C-alpha positions as a Python dict, from the first residue, in 0.01 Angstrom:
ca = {
    (1, 'M'): (0, 0, 0),
    (2, 'K'): (-355, 141, 60),
    (3, 'Q'): (-714, -19, 15),
    (4, 'T'): (-888, 98, -271),
    (5, 'P'): (-1271, 82, -185),
    (6, 'M'): (-1459, -224, -328),
    (7, 'A'): (-1737, -144, -554),
    (8, 'S'): (-2053, -353, -533),
    (9, 'G'): (-1982, -674, -750),
    (10, 'S'): (-1634, -597, -814),
    (11, 'S'): (-1321, -796, -707),
    (12, 'T'): (-1104, -642, -407),
    (13, 'T'): (-822, -412, -533),
    (14, 'T'): (-513, -217, -375),
    (15, 'S'): (-344, 52, -503),
    (16, 'H'): (-4, 66, -562),
    (17, 'H'): (183, 369, -728),
    (18, 'N'): (-98, 478, -882),
    (19, 'R'): (-149, 136, -1007),
    (20, 'D'): (-476, -70, -901),
    (21, 'I'): (-407, -433, -832),
    (22, 'A'): (-674, -715, -855),
    (23, 'I'): (-684, -942, -559),
    (24, 'T'): (-646, -1215, -806),
    (25, 'D'): (-334, -1081, -969),
    (26, 'I'): (-165, -1173, -614),
    (27, 'N'): (9, -1511, -583),
    (28, 'Q'): (-273, -1737, -410),
    (29, 'D'): (27, -1916, -176),
    (30, 'I'): (58, -1512, -68),
    (31, 'I'): (-296, -1450, -2),
    (32, 'R'): (-311, -1780, 195),
    (33, 'T'): (-23, -1790, 396),
    (34, 'H'): (36, -1415, 476),
    (35, 'I'): (-229, -1157, 371),
    (36, 'F'): (-501, -1343, 542),
    (37, 'C'): (-328, -1425, 871),
    (38, 'V'): (-181, -1074, 936),
    (39, 'S'): (-488, -833, 850),
    (40, 'S'): (-809, -872, 1041),
    (41, 'Q'): (-980, -682, 792),
    (42, 'F'): (-848, -923, 526),
    (43, 'H'): (-1027, -1195, 774),
    (44, 'N'): (-1343, -1049, 707),
    (45, 'I'): (-1302, -1014, 341),
    (46, 'C'): (-1217, -1399, 327),
    (47, 'A'): (-1564, -1461, 410),
    (48, 'D'): (-1693, -1278, 84),
    (49, 'E'): (-1828, -1511, -159),
    (50, 'S'): (-1727, -1293, -447),
    (51, 'L'): (-1352, -1289, -360),
    (52, 'W'): (-1351, -1672, -373),
    (53, 'K'): (-1554, -1661, -696),
    (54, 'A'): (-1295, -1402, -832),
    (55, 'L'): (-1018, -1669, -736),
    (56, 'C'): (-1205, -1958, -884),
    (57, 'D'): (-1292, -1780, -1227),
    (58, 'S'): (-922, -1662, -1259),
    (59, 'N'): (-768, -2025, -1191),
    (60, 'W'): (-1017, -2230, -1382),
    (61, 'P'): (-1203, -2051, -1645),
    (62, 'S'): (-1413, -2370, -1684),
    (63, 'T'): (-1582, -2286, -1364),
    (64, 'K'): (-1763, -1990, -1523),
    (65, 'A'): (-2003, -2269, -1692),
    (66, 'E'): (-2371, -2236, -1540),
    (67, 'T'): (-2355, -2601, -1489),
    (68, 'V'): (-2073, -2589, -1288),
    (69, 'Q'): (-2171, -2268, -1105),
    (70, 'Q'): (-2491, -2417, -985),
    (71, 'I'): (-2296, -2721, -816),
    (72, 'I'): (-2028, -2518, -625),
    (73, 'S'): (-2310, -2301, -484),
    (74, 'S'): (-2439, -2597, -299),
    (75, 'F'): (-2074, -2678, -155),
    (76, 'P'): (-2095, -2578, 218),
    (77, 'S'): (-1894, -2271, 160),
    (78, 'A'): (-1952, -2240, -180),
    (79, 'H'): (-1685, -2123, -395),
    (80, 'R'): (-1456, -2128, -63),
    (81, 'S'): (-1471, -2469, -11),
    (82, 'F'): (-1422, -2554, -414),
    (83, 'F'): (-1084, -2360, -368),
    (84, 'S'): (-990, -2552, -97),
    (85, 'D'): (-1080, -2866, -222),
    (86, 'S'): (-918, -2787, -572),
    (87, 'Y'): (-598, -2540, -560),
    (88, 'S'): (-387, -2782, -393),
    (89, 'T'): (-282, -3097, -505),
    (90, 'I'): (-300, -3471, -339),
    (91, 'K'): (-60, -3570, -99),
    (92, 'Y'): (93, -3890, -123),
    (93, 'H'): (-14, -4111, 190),
    (94, 'I'): (360, -4199, 210),
    (95, 'D'): (686, -4064, 61),
    (96, 'I'): (814, -4265, -232),
    (97, 'P'): (818, -4622, -114),
    (98, 'Q'): (1112, -4834, -97),
    (99, 'N'): (899, -5138, -194),
    (100, 'F'): (717, -4971, -486),
    (101, 'S'): (444, -5203, -622),
    (102, 'G'): (109, -5227, -779),
    (103, 'I'): (-167, -5426, -639),
    (104, 'P'): (-541, -5454, -743),
    (105, 'A'): (-747, -5170, -702),
    (106, 'P'): (-1058, -5159, -496),
    (107, 'L'): (-1414, -5183, -624),
    (108, 'G'): (-1566, -4862, -739),
    (109, 'P'): (-1868, -4695, -560),
    (110, 'K'): (-2218, -4770, -675),
    (111, 'L'): (-2332, -4473, -882),
    (112, 'E'): (-2653, -4394, -945),
    (113, 'P'): (-2756, -4405, -1335),
    (114, 'N'): (-2850, -4022, -1318),
    (115, 'E'): (-2552, -3939, -1093),
    (116, 'R'): (-2321, -3682, -1266),
    (117, 'L'): (-1982, -3635, -1211),
    (118, 'I'): (-1798, -3337, -1391),
    (119, 'F'): (-1455, -3295, -1503),
    (120, 'A'): (-1329, -2904, -1541),
    (121, 'I'): (-992, -2899, -1745),
    (122, 'D'): (-820, -2556, -1797),
    (123, 'I'): (-447, -2554, -1934),
    (124, 'H'): (-258, -2159, -1901),
    (125, 'Y'): (19, -2084, -2084),
    (126, 'G'): (186, -1793, -1870),
    (127, 'N'): (-126, -1563, -1778),
    (128, 'E'): (-274, -1679, -2107),
    (129, 'I'): (-596, -1973, -2069),
    (130, 'I'): (-544, -2146, -2412),
    (131, 'Y'): (-818, -2435, -2314),
    (132, 'S'): (-1113, -2459, -2116),
    (133, 'K'): (-1378, -2742, -2124),
    (134, 'V'): (-1647, -2883, -1897),
    (135, 'V'): (-1668, -3255, -1957),
    (136, 'V'): (-2022, -3440, -1777),
    (137, 'R'): (-2066, -3805, -1739),
    (138, 'T'): (-2374, -3975, -1655),
    (139, 'P'): (-2446, -4305, -1804),
    (140, 'W'): (-2341, -4530, -1544),
    (141, 'S'): (-2424, -4852, -1712),
    (142, 'N'): (-2261, -5174, -1625),
    (143, 'W'): (-2091, -5160, -2004),
    (144, 'F'): (-1967, -4815, -1945),
    (145, 'M'): (-1859, -4893, -1593),
    (146, 'S'): (-1621, -5167, -1692),
    (147, 'S'): (-1484, -5004, -1994),
    (148, 'P'): (-1124, -4829, -1956),
    (149, 'L'): (-1178, -4475, -1787),
    (150, 'R'): (-1044, -4245, -2087),
    (151, 'L'): (-1111, -3896, -2163),
    (152, 'D'): (-1030, -3807, -2514),
    (153, 'L'): (-1010, -3398, -2591),
    (154, 'P'): (-1045, -3194, -2815),
    (155, 'N'): (-1338, -3354, -3076),
    (156, 'K'): (-1167, -3568, -3339),
    (157, 'N'): (-988, -3402, -3579),
    (158, 'E'): (-1047, -3052, -3375),
    (159, 'R'): (-713, -2871, -3332),
    (160, 'V'): (-717, -2552, -3096),
    (161, 'K'): (-540, -2251, -3219),
    (162, 'T'): (-354, -2075, -2934),
    (163, 'K'): (-214, -1723, -2924),
    (164, 'I'): (99, -1854, -2867),
    (165, 'K'): (329, -1819, -3150),
    (166, 'F'): (552, -2154, -3251),
    (167, 'Q'): (785, -2245, -3508),
    (168, 'V'): (916, -2599, -3535),
    (169, 'E'): (1286, -2463, -3546),
    (170, 'E'): (1238, -2351, -3203),
    (171, 'M'): (1144, -2692, -3050),
    (172, 'R'): (1402, -2704, -2808),
    (173, 'T'): (1334, -2366, -2678),
    (174, 'Y'): (978, -2453, -2670),
    (175, 'K'): (1059, -2771, -2458),
    (176, 'A'): (1209, -2555, -2154),
    (177, 'R'): (938, -2296, -2213),
    (178, 'M'): (660, -2560, -2173),
    (179, 'E'): (785, -2718, -1859),
    (180, 'N'): (804, -2351, -1706),
    (181, 'N'): (505, -2187, -1825),
    (182, 'M'): (228, -2477, -1931),
    (183, 'R'): (-1, -2513, -1614),
    (184, 'L'): (-310, -2759, -1620),
    (185, 'S'): (-587, -2805, -1411),
    (186, 'C'): (-802, -3101, -1428),
    (187, 'I'): (-1083, -3096, -1171),
    (188, 'L'): (-1297, -3381, -1069),
    (189, 'I'): (-1634, -3251, -908),
    (190, 'D'): (-1881, -3488, -723),
    (191, 'P'): (-2223, -3292, -737),
    (192, 'M'): (-2364, -3533, -457),
    (193, 'K'): (-2085, -3535, -213),
    (194, 'K'): (-2025, -3150, -246),
    (195, 'R'): (-1649, -3212, -304),
    (196, 'A'): (-1383, -3152, -589),
    (197, 'V'): (-1013, -3258, -613),
    (198, 'N'): (-788, -3163, -897),
    (199, 'L'): (-633, -3492, -1015),
    (200, 'C'): (-296, -3380, -1203),
    (201, 'S'): (17, -3188, -1132),
    (202, 'R'): (-4, -2853, -1229),
    (203, 'R'): (332, -2860, -1402),
    (204, 'P'): (458, -3117, -1641),
    (205, 'V'): (653, -3400, -1512),
    (206, 'V'): (789, -3435, -1839),
    (207, 'V'): (802, -3293, -2187),
    (208, 'W'): (874, -3475, -2503),
    (209, 'Q'): (959, -3320, -2840),
    (210, 'H'): (911, -3484, -3177),
    (211, 'P'): (1100, -3259, -3414),
    (212, 'S'): (1034, -3424, -3731),
    (213, 'A'): (671, -3425, -3650),
    (214, 'G'): (679, -3075, -3525),
    (215, 'E'): (492, -3211, -3200),
    (216, 'I'): (533, -3186, -2858),
    (217, 'L'): (405, -3419, -2568),
    (218, 'V'): (329, -3261, -2188),
    (219, 'H'): (266, -3488, -1939),
    (220, 'Y'): (102, -3433, -1641),
    (221, 'A'): (66, -3673, -1353),
    (222, 'T'): (-25, -3740, -994),
    (223, 'F'): (7, -4079, -809),
    (224, 'M'): (-258, -4202, -568),
    (225, 'A'): (-272, -4496, -354),
    (226, 'A'): (-478, -4803, -368),
    (227, 'G'): (-590, -5119, -245),
    (228, 'V'): (-693, -5206, 107),
    (229, 'D'): (-640, -4925, 355),
    (230, 'N'): (-440, -4753, 108),
    (231, 'I'): (-128, -4963, 163),
    (232, 'G'): (118, -5128, -68),
    (233, 'G'): (9, -4987, -429),
    (234, 'F'): (18, -4663, -633),
    (235, 'V'): (-163, -4583, -948),
    (236, 'K'): (-94, -4314, -1186),
    (237, 'C'): (-365, -4035, -1287),
    (238, 'G'): (-202, -3901, -1610),
    (239, 'V'): (-308, -3627, -1852),
    (240, 'D'): (-82, -3602, -2195),
    (241, 'V'): (-123, -3250, -2389),
    (242, 'I'): (-17, -3301, -2720),
    (243, 'C'): (82, -2965, -2934),
    (244, 'E'): (205, -2932, -3266),
    (245, 'G'): (329, -2582, -3469),
    (246, 'K'): (96, -2496, -3743),
    (247, 'N'): (107, -2148, -3948),
    (248, 'G'): (355, -2015, -3710),
    (249, 'W'): (78, -2086, -3394),
    (250, 'L'): (118, -2327, -3135),
    (251, 'H'): (-181, -2553, -3158),
    (252, 'I'): (-334, -2819, -2917),
    (253, 'K'): (-397, -3142, -3131),
    (254, 'E'): (-497, -3394, -2836),
    (255, 'I'): (-539, -3405, -2449),
    (256, 'C'): (-621, -3767, -2303),
    (257, 'M'): (-632, -3835, -1935),
    (258, 'Q'): (-662, -4196, -1798),
    (259, 'V'): (-571, -4381, -1481),
    (260, 'E'): (-313, -4672, -1532),
    (261, 'D'): (-118, -4923, -1289),
    (262, 'L'): (249, -5040, -1281),
    (263, 'D'): (150, -5315, -1528),
    (264, 'G'): (33, -5041, -1759),
    (265, 'K'): (-337, -5126, -1753),
    (266, 'I'): (-577, -4856, -1832),
    (267, 'L'): (-810, -4883, -1537),
    (268, 'S'): (-1182, -4927, -1573),
    (269, 'W'): (-1394, -4625, -1459),
    (270, 'K'): (-1540, -4824, -1203),
    (271, 'D'): (-1227, -4938, -1010),
    (272, 'S'): (-1075, -4553, -1120),
    (273, 'M'): (-1372, -4421, -928),
    (274, 'G'): (-1310, -4585, -629),
    (275, 'I'): (-942, -4468, -619),
    (276, 'L'): (-1054, -4091, -709),
    (277, 'Q'): (-1333, -4044, -488),
    (278, 'E'): (-1115, -4193, -179),
    (279, 'A'): (-875, -3948, -280),
    (280, 'M'): (-1148, -3655, -313),
    (281, 'T'): (-1307, -3718, 30),
    (282, 'K'): (-1020, -3890, 221),
    (283, 'G'): (-710, -3730, 71),
    (284, 'D'): (-487, -3456, 237),
    (285, 'R'): (-385, -3173, 7),
    (286, 'V'): (-50, -3005, -18),
    (287, 'K'): (110, -2711, -212),
    (288, 'D'): (277, -2791, -546),
    (289, 'Q'): (516, -3075, -518),
    (290, 'I'): (666, -3089, -872),
    (291, 'G'): (966, -3251, -734),
    (292, 'K'): (810, -3526, -581),
    (293, 'E'): (575, -3598, -865),
    (294, 'K'): (868, -3597, -1109),
    (295, 'K'): (1081, -3860, -883),
    (296, 'M'): (715, -4055, -869),
    (297, 'Y'): (716, -4055, -1243),
    (298, 'Q'): (1047, -4167, -1305),
    (299, 'L'): (1024, -4444, -1045),
    (300, 'F'): (658, -4576, -1178),
    (301, 'Q'): (796, -4563, -1540),
    (302, 'S'): (1131, -4748, -1493),
    (303, 'R'): (931, -5003, -1284),
    (304, 'K'): (717, -5081, -1604),
    (305, 'G'): (1047, -5059, -1805),
    (306, 'Y'): (972, -4801, -2040),
    (307, 'N'): (1190, -4550, -2162),
    (308, 'I'): (1149, -4242, -1900),
    (309, 'L'): (1305, -4008, -2152),
    (310, 'N'): (1068, -4077, -2402),
    (311, 'P'): (704, -4151, -2276),
    (312, 'L'): (583, -4231, -2634),
    (313, 'D'): (843, -4508, -2667),
    (314, 'K'): (674, -4828, -2546),
    (315, 'N'): (945, -5034, -2595),
    (316, 'R'): (1080, -5232, -2288),
    (317, 'T'): (1412, -5097, -2239),
}
């Protein structure tokens, strides 16, 4: 493999058997753990802002929005800092606890009325981007901060048509395909702290199908420590993506994000932001840990008494 000269303003490419390969086509784990470590030339490229911007644009098209670009440019190392914060998921402070309990969440930080928090949401199916959205939240009134944290997308009565073919009779096939192919990023960006964190698992922790309604619920979740010194309790930051088949194509019907405790209570913006910003600034980051996330989800749901095989069934088991 030889290096192809880099044109001004373009991403780095390599040539293999007369075929150009963009650096963004290479698995990011390979880039980070192998290529950068063995090649002094790649070490130099590592400092190139255009490379990190290309990686961010490829993983999270929502970050191309001008508002987000301005914020990322203020980070200590711009897109390199943003990528480092956002690509990996949050590491649990401890392994799956034996004494798994929910305790009161800490009080949230005092947010200034004009302070912005940005949520960048992207959904990929295979190599296709099927949904991309930036949500800005600023009105930090007492009423707003005491209300439950909940992001509902798309707009009411809106359906997002994808380029993925979908037939109702293929529901069982699509359940497995959703688990393997649908990836989600929900990144919280704090312009004041110049930090970001990916709030949910990239892959689903559970997929539930409703054959008669032609719907599939794809659930993503990350578990975070809560309480004094982050010891003793956990909360779940979850995102539900509800899809349906319509006229032979897959449509995204609903996306909902919320933070809940073991009692099933949806935490307020104030309490949620205390936990999320703690994870953002102090939490460790690790590579994809989908196996642990699935175990944590099953344990979390079983302690609540919900049917873990059917997350829409709120009847106690």
